[in-house]
C-alpha positions, -999 to +999 in steps of 0.1 A: +447+026+400+473+023+372+464+024+335+475-012+329+451-024+356+421-009+340+397-033+323+390-007+296+427-006+290+428-044+285+400-041+260+420-015+242+450-038+241+430-067+226+416-044+200+451-034+190+463-070+187+433-078+166+443-050+143+478-064+138+465-098+126+441-084+101+448-093+064+462-066+043+430-065+023+409-056+053+435-037+073+422-004+061+387-011+071+399-027+104+419+004+111+388+025+109+368+002+132+396-001+158+402+036+158+365+042+166+366+016+193+398+031+207+382+065+209+352+051+225+372+033+252+393+064+258+361+083+264+349+056+289+382+059+307+380+097+310+344+097+321+350+070+347+379+090+362+366+126+359+328+123+363+330+126+401+352+157+397+327+172+372+299+166+397+319+183+425+327+212+402+290+217+393+281+216+430+307+243+438+294+265+410+259+262+423+268+273+458+257+309+466+278+328+491+271+358+512+298+377+495+281+371+461+248+384+476+264+416+489+283+421+457+251+418+436+232+442+460+261+466+457+246+474+423+214+487+438+214+524+446+192+542+471+176+568+448+175+596+474+208+591+492+227+583+459+247+554+474+244+517+471+225+497+498+255+478+510+276+510+516+246+524+535+245+493+556+209+487+546+213+450+539+212+427+569+202+391+580+215+374+549+206+337+549+213+311+522+200+276+519+209+260+486+192+282+459+170+299+485+182+334+494+167+357+521+178+391+535+164+422+550+164+457+535+165+484+563+148+515+549+152+549+565+115+552+571+084+529+570+068+556+550+094+553+522+076+560+489+102+541+469+098+508+489+084+488+460+109+500+436+139+492+459+125+457+466+121+450+429+157+463+422+171+440+448+153+409+435+164+416+399+200+421+411+201+386+426+185+370+396+208+388+371+242+388+388+239+354+406+214+330+392+180+331+375+171+299+394+176+316+428+145+318+451+146+352+466+127+363+498+131+400+509+120+414+542+114+451+537+117+468+571+128+502+584+148+520+610+140+557+611+171+578+610+180+608+633+208+632+628+211+645+664+197+645+699+164+663+697+165+673+733+133+652+740+142+617+753+131+590+729+122+613+700+141+609+668+128+637+646+108+669+653+088+682+623+074+717+625+042+726+605+039+763+599+022+789+578+028+825+572-009+834+579-039+819+594-068+803+576-048+781+552-056+748+568-023+744+586-038+724+615-057+701+591-025+694+573-006+688+606-032+664+619-035+644+587+003+644+583+007+628+618-019+602+611-006+595+577+029+588+591+013+566+618-006+546+591+027+536+575+039+520+608+058+549+623+056+559+660+042+594+660+034+622+684+016+655+678+020+687+698-006+715+694+017+745+700-010+769+687-015+783+722-040+810+713-062+788+690-057+751+698-077+729+675-063+695+680-088+685+708-117+692+684-102+674+654-096+643+675-129+644+693-112+651+727-127+684+738-132+672+774-102+650+777-076+656+804-041+640+804-030+620+834+002+624+853+027+596+862+060+592+880+090+585+858+124+582+874+111+601+904+097+630+883+061+638+875+054+635+838+024+643+817+010+612+799+001+622+763-034+611+752-032+584+726-059+582+698-058+567+664-023+555+671-009+590+677+002+605+710-013+640+716-007+670+737-024+704+734-028+734+756-065+729+749-064+699+773-055+722+802-077+752+796-114+759+794-124+756+757-148+785+762-122+809+776-094+827+757-057+824+767-045+860+772-009+850+779+022+871+772+054+859+756+073+845+786+042+825+798+036+812+763+072+801+759+072+783+792+039+765+784+053+753+751+085+740+766+065+720+791+046+702+763+080+690+752+100+685+784+074+675+810+057+648+789+065+611+788+066+607+750+083+573+750+099+562+717+088+583+687+100+583+651+084+617+645+070+644+667+049+667+646+045+702+660+015+724+649+028+759+652+006+790+653+004+812+622+030+839+616+066+842+629+064+850+666+076+840+700+065+803+698+084+797+666+116+811+680+111+792+713+106+759+696+134+762+670+160+776+694+151+752+723+149+720+703+169+709+672+140+707+648+147+683+619+127+703+594+097+725+587+066+719+564+051+751+551+014+752+543+000+778+519-029+784+495-025+793+459-034+830+460-007+857+461-016+870+496-010+836+512+021+830+491+037+863+502+032+853+539+045+818+532+076+832+517+082+852+549+077+821+570+102+802+549+126+831+553+124+829+590+134+792+591+163+800+568+177+828+590+211+820+604+199+823+640+173+796+634+186+776+604+159+749+601+157+730+568+125+734+549+112+699+541+088+714+515+056+733+507+021+719+508-005+738+488-038+734+505-072+742+489-055+740+455-088+735+436-124+727+443-138+693+434-175+687+438-184+653+452-208+645+423-181+654+397-148+641+412-129+645+379-137+682+377-112+708+391-121+744+397-091+766+406-110+792+425-079+806+444-056+805+414-034+777+401+001+766+407+012+792+432+027+767+457+046+749+430+060+782+417+071+793+452+088+760+458+107+763+425+116+799+432+130+790+467+145+757+456+126+736+482+106+704+476+069+707+466+050+681+487+017+682+468-017+697+463-046+691+487-080+700+471-108+719+487-133+692+495-161+695+520-155+660+535-120+672+547-135+699+570-165+678+579-143+649+591-121+673+612-152+688+628-165+653+636-132+643+653-123+617+627-097+632+603-102+623+566-070+602+564-086+576+585-111+569+557-090+545+536-115+545+508-115+582+504-093+596+476-083+625+499-069+600+524-046+587+498-035+623+490-026+629+526-007+596+530+012+604+498+021+638+513+032+621+545+055+597+526+071+627+508+077+644+542+093+613+556+114+610+525+127+646+529+134+639+566+156+610+557+175+631+531+181+659+556+194+634+581+218+618+556+230+652+544+236+664+580+256+633+588+277+637+556+285+673+565+296+662+600+320+637+585+338+664+564 
């Protein structure tokens, strides 16, 4: 459409002619009126022509793209791995429908203790960098990492639980660690490698249980017993609970390897191994036969236990073994009576585990108090972590999350070293 064909333009022309015929006395006033009308009609012309373009421009500005989403989330850093979520390939399944945005965040473990913080950071990034009007839906999921082949088909990570001496509650920690990981949604197995004093059958109420055998790919495999969501194997399932196991080193090593190699473990995120106290044949067999992801050291606060724990850590750090220490758990840290849960009595000393962790520059995974309900639940075959209302259960789940966190860090560091 040409300008001279526009009705608004004709109105403008008539207004101009009228101005010409005005008397000299009223010309000044007429000039003012016509100027206002001319501006008004010019505005109508511009709005008539450009309103559709402005609408299209506004629509374009309102469209959210996948590139914008990834750019915004590139500002969110994974606190442990020190890289942004996009670089770590942790953002997937991005979907956009108008102002509705959805995507998945793939964490390195379902037990991630920073899950809520990362989700909140992602939501804020979209609202801040893209639009406050965006409707954000985030699916927080996980894919447990693994740095190498564990030597056990289907198993991603092997976690050894050890102590320098007996009597510090190592098996209690191992059992509640495995169950704590399982409660977060991870697939978990538990091996009782304490050949001379297996306690897993009692702590799971399976004293008389016997594993079954099955044929897998033409080979006979042991089927781990599953209870409370955890797959279990113990030498105690194959021996008389009233008889000792007087085996020498080679027999012990062979038996331990069979618990790993001859079992059908299926797909596991974590295989927790309850090692015997000390630093003997079984420790060497496990660490040299299977690439253990990391070790958790259990101690009590007193100096005698700490001295032995330090030796145990030294064994894992030896060049011939070289297993990362995931951290130290201080068991029986203090006594808390049931009727006075706020009171703490440090009967074995205070802060020894934390000081040892600081001295050796390894993570401190937490304190577990001396509470009668922990031992009672283990003796009854229902570990304390199963009681969701018990404050001790929350302590063990918190410890499990920290262990999973350290596993993810170890895996990431190992991959980074391989790339160099």
